[in-house]
C-alpha positions in Angstrom: -1.6 24.5 -84.8 0.4 26.8 -82.1 -3.0 28.0 -80.6 -3.9 24.6 -79.6 -1.0 23.9 -77.6 -1.6 27.5 -76.0 -5.0 26.3 -75.2 -3.5 23.0 -73.9 -1.1 25.0 -71.4 -4.0 27.5 -70.5 -6.7 24.2 -69.7 -3.4 22.5 -68.1 -2.5 25.7 -65.7 -6.6 25.6 -64.9 -6.1 22.6 -63.7 -3.1 22.7 -61.6 -5.0 25.8 -60.1 -7.7 23.2 -59.7 -5.8 20.8 -58.1 -5.3 22.8 -54.8 -8.8 22.1 -53.1 -8.1 18.9 -53.3 -5.4 17.2 -50.5 -2.3 15.5 -51.7 -3.9 12.2 -50.9 -7.1 12.4 -53.7 -4.2 13.9 -55.5 -2.3 10.2 -55.5 -5.4 8.2 -55.1 -5.7 5.6 -58.3 -9.3 6.2 -59.9 -10.7 4.0 -62.7 -9.7 5.0 -66.1 -7.2 7.0 -67.7 -3.3 6.0 -66.5 -3.9 6.3 -62.4 -4.0 9.4 -60.7 -5.0 13.0 -60.8 -1.3 13.9 -60.4 0.2 11.4 -62.1 -2.0 12.1 -65.1 -0.9 16.0 -65.1 2.8 14.7 -65.0 2.0 12.0 -67.8 0.5 15.0 -70.4 3.8 16.7 -69.9 5.9 14.3 -70.1 4.3 12.8 -73.2 4.8 16.7 -74.7 8.4 17.2 -73.8 9.1 13.5 -75.4 7.4 13.6 -78.9 8.8 17.4 -79.1 12.0 16.2 -78.3 11.6 13.3 -80.7 10.5 15.8 -83.6 13.9 17.7 -82.8 16.3 14.7 -83.1 17.5 15.2 -79.2 17.5 12.1 -77.6 14.5 11.4 -74.6 14.7 12.5 -71.0 13.2 10.2 -69.0 11.2 11.7 -65.7 10.3 9.9 -62.6 7.1 10.6 -61.3 8.5 9.5 -57.9 11.0 12.4 -58.0 8.1 14.7 -58.7 4.9 13.3 -56.8 3.8 16.7 -55.7 1.9 19.6 -57.1 4.2 21.7 -57.0 6.8 19.7 -58.7 4.4 18.8 -61.9 3.8 22.4 -61.9 7.4 23.6 -61.6 8.2 20.4 -64.2 5.4 21.9 -66.6 6.4 25.6 -66.5 10.4 24.6 -67.1 10.1 22.1 -70.0 7.5 24.8 -71.4 10.2 27.3 -72.0 12.2 25.2 -74.0 8.7 23.9 -75.9 8.3 27.3 -77.0 11.6 28.2 -78.0 11.6 25.8 -80.4 7.7 26.6 -81.8 8.8 30.0 -82.2 11.8 29.3 -84.7 10.4 26.2 -86.3 6.8 27.4 -87.5 7.8 27.2 -90.8 9.2 23.7 -91.0 7.4 21.9 -88.4 5.6 20.2 -90.7 8.4 18.6 -92.5 10.0 15.1 -92.8 9.4 11.6 -91.0 10.7 10.5 -87.6 11.4 7.6 -85.2 11.4 7.7 -81.8 13.0 4.7 -79.5 10.0 3.9 -77.6 8.1 3.2 -81.1 9.0 1.0 -84.0 7.2 2.9 -86.7 7.7 5.9 -88.9 5.4 9.3 -87.9 5.4 13.0 -89.6 6.1 15.8 -87.6 3.0 17.0 -88.1 0.9 13.7 -87.2 3.0 14.0 -84.3 1.8 17.7 -83.2 -1.5 16.6 -83.8 -1.2 13.3 -81.1 0.6 15.3 -78.4 -2.3 17.9 -78.9 -4.9 15.3 -79.2 -3.2 13.3 -76.1 -3.8 16.2 -73.7 -7.4 17.0 -74.9 -7.9 13.5 -74.0 -6.6 13.1 -70.8 -8.1 16.3 -69.6 -11.6 14.9 -70.3 -10.4 12.0 -67.9 -10.0 14.6 -65.1 -13.2 16.3 -66.3 -15.2 12.8 -65.2 -13.0 12.3 -62.2 -13.4 16.2 -60.7 -17.5 15.2 -61.3 -17.2 12.0 -59.7 -15.7 13.6 -56.9 -18.8 16.2 -56.9 -16.5 19.2 -58.0 -16.8 21.5 -60.9 -14.3 20.3 -64.0 -12.3 23.2 -65.8 -14.4 24.3 -68.7 -12.5 22.7 -71.9 -14.5 25.5 -74.2 -11.6 26.6 -77.1 -14.3 29.6 -77.8 -13.7 32.2 -75.8 -10.7 32.1 -73.9 -7.9 34.6 -74.4 -5.0 32.8 -75.5 -1.4 33.7 -74.3 0.9 33.9 -77.6 3.4 31.7 -77.5 5.6 34.4 -79.0 5.1 36.5 -75.6 6.6 34.0 -73.2 
């Protein structure tokens, strides 16, 4: 499962690079479908990943305000900063990460840690698909989503 986190991070970083060709206005423009704009979608992916992983750890949720991170550079910094904390958790808890049930303040249901990990991965892949649609609407080539052929960075090399 860690390979899919690495895959998502690699694809996310490629989307960040892809975003450099757009103006801030294009990055913030509300779009049809998804959660709003290109930049907000990337922010949302990061926020959801971090919130659920803190939930798995029994830690209090940290709420980030998009208005505080409304530039590409700030969203990239947020992604990189939070990733290191996530990596440390994944490195030290891989053998016990799937056991146990979790409840979080934003959802009344109880989930297994395994369900949450799968949700985090699928959630990002879903939104990356939305970014691909918007890229094509802008008549730009989206970031390739293939898993096969990627040289993934090992979580243990962070």
